[in-house]
matplotlib code that plots the C-alpha trace (Angstrom):
import matplotlib.pyplot as plt

x = [117.5, 118.0, 117.6, 120.0, 118.6, 117.1, 119.8, 118.9, 119.7, 118.2, 116.5, 115.4, 112.4, 111.2, 108.0, 108.5, 104.7, 105.1, 104.3, 101.8, 97.8, 96.9, 96.2, 97.0, 98.4, 101.0, 98.4, 97.4, 100.9, 102.5, 100.1, 102.4, 103.6, 101.8, 98.4, 95.8, 94.7, 91.9, 91.1, 95.4, 97.3, 100.5, 102.0, 104.9, 107.9, 111.3, 113.0, 110.3, 111.1, 113.8, 110.4, 108.7, 111.5, 109.0, 106.4, 107.2, 110.0, 106.2, 104.7, 107.4, 107.1, 103.6, 102.8, 101.1, 103.1, 106.7, 106.7, 108.4, 112.1, 114.1, 117.6, 119.5, 122.4, 125.9, 127.5, 124.1, 124.4, 127.8, 127.3, 125.2, 127.4, 130.3, 128.0, 128.1, 125.0, 123.9, 124.0, 121.7]
y = [114.3, 114.7, 111.8, 111.1, 111.6, 108.6, 108.5, 108.8, 107.2, 104.1, 102.0, 98.0, 97.4, 93.3, 92.1, 89.1, 87.7, 84.4, 87.3, 90.5, 90.4, 92.6, 94.6, 97.4, 100.0, 100.4, 100.3, 103.5, 105.4, 104.6, 103.9, 103.5, 101.3, 99.0, 97.3, 94.5, 92.5, 90.8, 90.1, 89.0, 89.2, 92.4, 93.1, 96.2, 97.4, 96.0, 98.8, 102.4, 105.1, 107.5, 110.2, 107.5, 107.2, 108.9, 107.1, 103.9, 104.6, 105.9, 102.1, 100.5, 101.7, 101.0, 98.0, 96.5, 92.9, 94.8, 92.8, 95.5, 95.9, 98.9, 98.7, 101.2, 100.4, 100.3, 103.8, 105.6, 103.8, 104.8, 108.3, 108.1, 106.2, 108.5, 111.9, 113.8, 113.1, 115.4, 113.8, 114.2]
z = [130.9, 126.6, 123.9, 121.5, 117.8, 115.8, 113.5, 110.0, 106.8, 105.5, 108.5, 108.7, 109.9, 111.1, 112.5, 114.8, 112.5, 115.8, 118.2, 116.0, 117.7, 114.9, 117.0, 114.3, 116.0, 113.9, 110.9, 112.8, 113.1, 109.6, 107.3, 104.8, 106.3, 107.7, 106.4, 107.9, 105.5, 107.0, 110.2, 110.9, 108.0, 108.5, 105.6, 106.1, 103.9, 105.5, 104.2, 104.1, 103.7, 105.6, 106.0, 107.6, 110.6, 112.9, 111.9, 112.5, 115.3, 116.9, 115.7, 116.9, 120.4, 120.9, 119.6, 122.6, 121.9, 121.2, 118.0, 115.8, 115.5, 114.4, 112.7, 111.5, 109.0, 110.8, 110.0, 111.4, 114.2, 114.9, 114.4, 117.0, 119.5, 118.4, 119.4, 123.1, 125.2, 128.2, 131.2, 134.2]

ax = plt.figure().add_subplot(projection="3d")
ax.plot(x, y, z, "-o")
ax.set_aspect("equal")
plt.show()
């Protein structure tokens, strides 16, 4: 089974700072987007450059407490929904 490609275009990033436990996996995988200040204060860019998309997706997937959420613009989401998918 192949997965559809990630949408292209602007992304919006949200981190639930109440859920975040500062494991910093995101900082290792997307250092241009996530930075840990001190031992527990996470800084992140809520609208990272599209060139960072793959890094951001990997960082979100690696979060042990699933505190990172990635959203695409409505147009990009609609484009993916309309794309043909291979069936297994």
